[in-house]
FIFITI-199847 format. One record per residue: y negated, z, x negated of N, C-alpha, C, O in turn. Coordinates in steps of 0.2 Angstrom, whole numbers, padded with zeros to 4 digits, always signed. Each point is the difference from the previous one (the first is absolute). Example, Ala and Ser with C-alpha at 12.3 -4.5 7.8 and 13.67 -1.06 7.14 Angstrom:
<nunus>
+0028+0039-0066-0006+0000+0004-0006+0000-0004+0001+0003-0005
-0006-0007+0007-0006+0001-0004-0005+0003+0004-0006+0001-0003
</nunus>
This chain:
<nunus>
-0227+0002-0109+0006-0003-0004-0004-0006-0003-0004-0004+0002
+0008+0004-0009-0003-0004-0004+0003-0007+0000+0006-0001+0001
-0010-0004-0001+0001-0008+0001-0002-0003-0006-0005+0001-0003
+0009-0005+0002-0004-0006-0005-0002-0007+0002+0004-0003+0004
-0009+0002-0005-0005-0006+0003+0005-0006-0002+0003+0001-0006
-0001-0006+0009+0004-0007-0001-0003-0005+0001+0003-0005-0003
-0007+0004+0006-0003-0005+0003-0008+0002+0000-0003+0005+0001
+0000-0012-0001-0008-0001+0005+0002-0003+0004+0005-0002+0001
-0012+0000+0003-0001-0004+0006+0001-0006-0003+0002+0000-0006
-0003-0006+0009+0002-0006-0001-0006-0004-0004+0002-0004-0004
-0009+0007+0006-0005-0005-0004-0004+0007-0002+0000+0006+0002
-0004-0010-0007-0005+0008-0004-0004+0003+0005-0001+0006-0001
-0001-0010+0007-0003+0004+0005+0004+0004+0006-0002+0001+0005
+0010+0000-0008+0001+0005+0004+0002+0006-0004+0001+0000-0006
-0003+0007+0011-0003+0005-0003+0007+0004+0002+0000+0006+0002
+0005-0009-0002+0006+0005+0001+0004-0001-0007-0001-0003-0005
+0007+0008+0007+0005+0001-0004+0006+0001+0003+0000+0003+0005
+0006-0004-0007+0007+0002+0001+0003+0005-0004+0001+0000-0006
+0002+0005+0010+0004+0005-0005+0007-0001+0002+0002-0002+0006
+0002+0004-0011+0009+0001+0002+0001+0008+0004+0006+0002-0001
-0010+0000+0004+0004+0003+0005-0003+0002+0007-0007+0000+0001
+0010+0000+0004-0001-0001+0005+0002+0004+0006+0003+0005-0003
-0002-0004+0010+0003+0004+0005+0006+0002-0002+0001+0005+0003
+0004-0005-0007+0004+0003-0003-0001+0005-0003+0003+0005+0000
-0009-0006-0003-0002+0006-0006-0004+0005+0003-0002+0004-0003
-0001-0004+0011-0006+0003+0003-0006-0002+0000-0005+0003+0002
+0005-0009-0003-0007-0004+0001-0001-0003+0006+0005-0003+0003
-0012+0003-0001-0001+0000+0007-0007-0003+0000-0004+0001-0005
+0002-0006+0010-0006-0003-0001-0006+0006+0000+0000+0006+0003
-0005-0008-0006-0007+0005-0002+0001+0007-0003-0003+0005+0001
+0008-0007-0006+0001+0006-0005-0006-0003-0004-0003-0005-0001
+0001+0012-0004-0005-0001-0006+0004-0002-0006+0005+0003-0001
-0007-0007-0004+0003-0003-0004-0006+0002-0006-0006-0001+0001
+0009+0004-0007-0004+0002-0006+0004-0001-0006+0006-0003+0000
-0010+0004-0005+0003-0003-0007-0005+0008-0006-0004+0004+0003
+0006-0003-0008-0003+0007-0002-0007-0001-0001-0004+0005-0002
+0001-0011+0004-0007-0001-0001-0004+0001+0007-0006+0002+0001
+0011-0003+0005-0004+0002+0006+0003-0004+0005+0005-0003-0002
-0009+0001+0008+0004-0003+0007+0000-0007-0004-0005-0001-0003
+0011-0003+0005+0000-0007-0001+0001-0003+0008-0002-0006+0001
+0004+0011+0003-0001-0007+0007+0004+0006+0005+0001+0006-0001
+0001-0011+0005+0005+0003+0007+0006-0006+0001-0001-0006+0000
+0005+0010+0002+0007-0004+0002-0003-0003+0007-0002+0004+0005
+0003-0010-0004+0000-0004+0005+0004-0004+0005-0002-0001+0005
+0009-0001-0009+0005-0002+0001+0006+0003-0002+0000+0001-0006
+0006+0000+0010+0006+0002-0005+0007-0002+0003+0002+0000+0005
+0000-0002-0010+0007+0000+0003+0007+0002-0003-0001+0001-0006
+0007-0001+0006+0006+0005-0002-0004+0002-0007-0002+0005-0002
+0002-0011-0001+0000+0002-0007-0006-0001-0005+0000+0001-0006
-0003-0002+0009-0009-0001-0004-0006+0000+0006+0000-0002+0006
-0005+0003-0009-0006+0000+0005-0005-0003-0004+0000+0001-0006
-0005-0004+0009-0007-0002-0001-0005+0004+0000+0000+0004+0004
-0005-0003-0009-0005+0004-0002-0006-0004+0001+0000-0005-0004
-0006+0006+0009-0006-0003+0001-0005+0005-0004-0002+0006+0001
+0001-0012-0007-0004+0005-0006-0009+0003+0003-0004-0003+0004
+0002+0010-0007-0008-0001+0003-0004-0004-0002-0006+0001+0001
+0009-0006-0003-0005-0006-0002-0002-0005+0004-0004-0004-0001
+0009+0005+0007+0001-0005+0005-0005+0001+0006+0001+0004+0005
-0005-0008-0005-0006+0000+0006+0002+0003+0009-0004+0003+0004
+0011-0004-0004+0002+0001+0007+0002+0009-0001+0004+0002+0004
-0006+0003-0010+0003+0006-0001-0007+0004-0003-0004-0001-0005
+0004+0006+0011-0006+0003-0003+0003+0009+0001+0003+0002+0005
-0005+0002-0009+0002+0006-0003-0007+0006+0002-0006+0000-0002
+0008+0004+0006-0004+0008+0000-0001+0002-0005+0005+0003-0002
-0011-0002-0001+0000+0006-0005-0006+0003+0000-0005+0000+0003
+0006+0005-0009-0006+0004-0001-0002+0000-0008+0004-0001-0004
-0010+0002+0001-0003+0001-0004+0000+0006-0002-0003+0005+0003
+0006-0005-0009+0000+0008+0000-0004+0004-0004+0000+0006-0001
-0006-0010-0001-0008+0003-0002-0002+0002+0007+0001+0006+0001
-0003-0009+0003-0001+0001+0006+0003+0003+0006-0002+0004+0004
+0007-0006-0005+0006+0005+0006-0003-0005+0007+0000+0003+0006
-0002-0009-0007-0002-0004+0006+0004-0006+0001+0002-0003-0005
+0000+0002+0010+0006-0005+0002-0002-0008+0002-0005-0001+0003
+0007-0003-0004-0001-0007+0001+0005-0004-0001+0006+0003-0002
-0006-0011+0002+0007-0004+0001-0001-0005-0007-0005-0002-0003
+0011+0002+0001+0001-0004-0007+0004-0008+0004+0005+0001+0004
-0007-0006-0005+0003-0006+0004+0000-0005-0008-0005+0000-0003
+0012-0004+0001+0002-0004-0003-0006-0007+0000-0002-0002+0005
+0001-0001-0010-0003-0005+0000+0004-0006-0002-0001-0006+0001
+0007+0007-0003+0004-0005-0003+0000-0002-0006+0004-0005-0002
-0007+0009-0002+0000-0001-0006-0008+0003-0004-0006-0001+0002
+0009+0006-0008-0005+0005-0002-0002+0005+0004+0004+0001+0004
-0009+0001-0005-0003+0006+0003+0002-0001+0008+0001-0006+0003
-0001+0015+0000+0000-0001+0007-0006+0003+0002-0002+0004-0004
-0001-0004+0009-0004+0000+0005+0001+0007+0002+0004+0003+0003
-0009+0001-0004-0003+0009+0004-0004-0002+0004-0005-0003-0002
+0006+0005+0010-0005+0002+0004-0001+0007+0003+0004+0004+0003
-0009-0002-0003+0000+0007+0002-0005+0001+0005-0005+0000-0002
+0006+0001+0009-0004-0001+0006-0006+0006+0001-0004-0001+0004
+0006+0006-0007-0003+0008+0002-0001+0002-0007+0000+0006-0001
-0002-0010-0004+0001+0003-0007-0008+0003+0000-0005-0004+0002
+0003+0010-0005-0005+0003-0001-0003+0002-0008-0006+0002-0002
+0011-0004-0001+0000+0002-0008+0001-0006-0004+0004-0004+0002
-0007+0003-0007+0003-0009-0004+0005+0001-0003+0002+0005-0002
+0002-0009+0002+0006+0000-0006-0004-0003-0007-0005-0003-0001
+0012+0005-0003-0005-0001-0006+0007-0004-0004+0006+0002+0001
-0008-0006-0005+0006-0002-0002+0004+0002-0006-0003+0004-0003
+0008-0005+0003+0005+0005-0001+0006+0006+0003+0005+0003-0002
-0010-0002+0008+0006+0005+0005+0004-0003+0003+0000-0005+0004
+0004+0011-0005+0006-0002+0002+0002-0001+0008-0002+0005+0004
+0005-0011-0001+0000-0002+0006+0009+0004+0002+0005-0002-0004
-0003+0006+0009+0005+0001+0003+0003+0000+0006-0004+0003+0003
+0009-0005+0000+0003-0001+0005-0002+0007+0006+0000+0006-0002
-0002-0008+0009-0003+0005+0003+0006+0003+0004-0002+0005+0004
+0008-0006-0004+0005+0003+0003+0000-0003+0008+0003+0003+0005
-0005-0007-0004+0001-0005+0007+0005-0004+0003+0002+0000+0005
-0001-0003-0011+0007-0005+0001+0003-0001-0006+0005-0004+0000
-0007+0007-0006+0003+0001-0005-0001+0008-0002-0004+0004+0003
+0009-0001-0010+0000+0008+0001-0007+0000-0003-0003-0005-0002
+0002+0011+0001-0007+0002-0002-0001+0001-0007+0005+0002-0003
-0011-0004+0000+0000+0001-0007+0003-0005-0004+0002+0002-0006
-0001-0008+0008+0003-0005-0005-0005-0003-0003-0005-0002+0002
+0007+0002-0009-0007-0005-0003+0000-0008+0000+0003-0005-0003
-0010+0005+0007+0000-0009+0003-0004-0001-0005+0004-0004-0003
-0008+0005+0000-0007-0003-0006-0004+0003-0001-0001+0006+0003
-0003-0009-0008-0007+0003-0003-0006-0003+0004+0000-0006+0002
-0005+0009-0001-0006-0005+0001-0002-0002-0006+0000+0003-0005
-0002-0012+0008-0002-0003-0006-0007+0000-0002-0002-0001-0005
-0002+0002+0011-0008+0000+0000-0003+0005+0005+0003+0001+0005
-0010+0003-0007-0001+0005+0001-0003-0004+0007-0002-0006+0000
+0002+0010+0006-0004-0003+0006-0003+0006+0004+0003+0005+0000
-0009-0008+0003-0004+0007+0005+0003+0000+0005+0003-0005+0002
-0004+0010+0002+0000+0000+0009-0006+0000+0001-0005+0002-0002
+0005-0006+0007-0007-0002+0004+0001+0003+0008+0006-0001+0003
-0010+0004-0001+0002+0001+0007-0001-0005+0005-0006-0003+0001
+0012+0002+0003+0000-0007+0003+0004-0006-0001+0001-0005+0003
-0001+0008-0010+0004-0008-0004+0009+0003-0002+0001+0006-0002
+0003-0012+0002+0006+0002-0003-0003+0000-0007-0004-0003-0003
+0009+0010-0001+0000-0002-0008+0005-0004-0001+0006+0000+0003
-0009-0004-0008+0008-0005-0004+0000+0001-0005-0005+0002-0003
+0011-0002-0001+0001-0001-0007+0005-0004+0000+0005-0002+0003
-0007+0001-0011+0011-0003-0003+0003+0006-0004-0003+0004-0003
+0011-0005+0004+0004+0005-0001+0005-0003-0006+0003-0005+0003
-0002+0007-0008+0006-0004-0003+0005+0006+0002-0001+0006-0001
+0006-0010+0002+0009+0003+0002+0000+0003-0008-0002+0000-0006
+0005+0005+0010+0005+0004-0007+0005-0002-0003+0001+0001-0006
+0003-0006+0011+0007-0001-0002-0001-0007-0004-0005-0002+0003
+0006-0001-0009+0001-0005-0002+0005-0006+0005+0006-0002-0001
-0009+0000+0006+0005-0004+0004+0002-0007-0004+0006-0001+0001
-0008-0002-0005+0003-0005-0003+0007+0002-0005+0004-0004-0001
-0005+0009+0000+0005+0003-0007+0005+0004+0004+0005+0002-0003
-0006+0001+0010+0006+0003+0004+0007-0002-0002+0001-0006+0000
+0004+0011-0002+0008-0002+0000+0002+0006+0005+0002-0001+0006
-0003+0005-0007+0005+0006+0004-0006+0004+0003-0006+0001-0003
+0008+0001+0010-0004+0002+0006+0004+0007+0001+0005+0001-0003
-0008+0003+0008+0003+0004+0005-0003+0000+0007-0005+0000+0001
+0012+0000+0004-0003-0001+0005+0000+0008+0003+0005+0003+0001
-0012-0002+0002+0000+0007+0003+0004+0001+0006-0002-0003+0004
+0007+0005-0003+0003+0002+0006+0001+0007+0004+0002+0004-0003
-0003-0003+0009+0000+0007+0003-0007+0000+0004-0001+0004+0004
-0005-0007-0005-0006+0001+0000-0001-0002+0007+0002-0006+0001
-0004+0010+0003-0003-0003+0007-0008+0000+0000-0003+0006+0000
+0000-0012+0001-0007+0000+0002-0002+0003+0006+0003+0001+0005
-0011+0000-0007-0002+0004+0008-0001-0004+0005+0001+0002+0005
-0003-0010-0006-0001-0004+0005+0004-0007+0000-0002-0006-0001
+0010+0009+0002+0004-0006-0001+0001-0004+0005+0004+0001+0004
-0007-0007-0005-0001-0007+0006-0005+0002+0003+0000-0002+0006
-0005+0005-0008-0007+0000+0004-0005-0005-0004-0006+0001+0003
+0006-0005-0007-0005-0003-0002-0002+0002-0006-0001-0004-0004
+0001+0011+0003-0001+0004-0005-0006-0006-0004-0004-0003+0002
+0006+0005-0010-0006-0005-0005+0005-0005-0005-0002-0002-0005
+0009-0001+0009+0004-0003-0003+0000-0006+0006+0002+0001+0006
-0005-0007-0007-0001-0005+0004+0007-0003+0005+0000-0001+0006
+0003+0001-0011+0008+0001+0002+0002+0003+0003+0005-0002+0003
-0006+0010+0000+0002+0004+0004+0007+0003-0003+0002-0001-0006
+0002+0003+0009+0007+0001-0002+0006-0004+0002+0006+0001-0002
-0008-0006+0005+0005-0005+0001+0002-0006-0006+0006-0003+0000
-0012+0003-0004+0005-0005-0009-0005-0007+0004-0005-0001+0003
+0010-0001-0008-0003-0009-0002+0000-0002+0006-0004-0005-0001
+0006+0004+0007+0000-0004+0005-0007+0000+0003-0001-0004+0005
-0004+0008-0006-0005+0001+0003-0006-0005-0004-0004-0003+0003
+0005+0003-0009-0005-0004-0004+0003-0006-0007-0004-0004-0003
</nunus>
């Protein structure tokens, strides 16, 4: 469902956007939101005629991802502004700057572009591999988005990789 962003959060610190489509258009909480560049966020609050999107830069949002060059998985978490944080708990190979990071299919449809690794990071036994990821979507310039309807995540309501679970904004 194509929607237009008509408003941002109340302050510059809010990582939310409001769209002009809602429940009447088939939008429900938990659906992925993309633009032509990649993942923008997730619907977290819906009314009949509009909905709120929590951006991937929000510290409350985590996304299960796969690094395409290594096929290893991890979690990308928003940091409020700028790059996202990639954490890989079982990495055996380093991630290289420029590697594409896509959704792993657990809470978001698989293969959606999240961003690119901003810095090379080595995997060390017993340690979490951490790196910065630059979001693919230019979130400050997003005007129109597409809400992906009809995708059923593997772990609905089980906590998964999004700290808000499937219950929406009321949790955080």
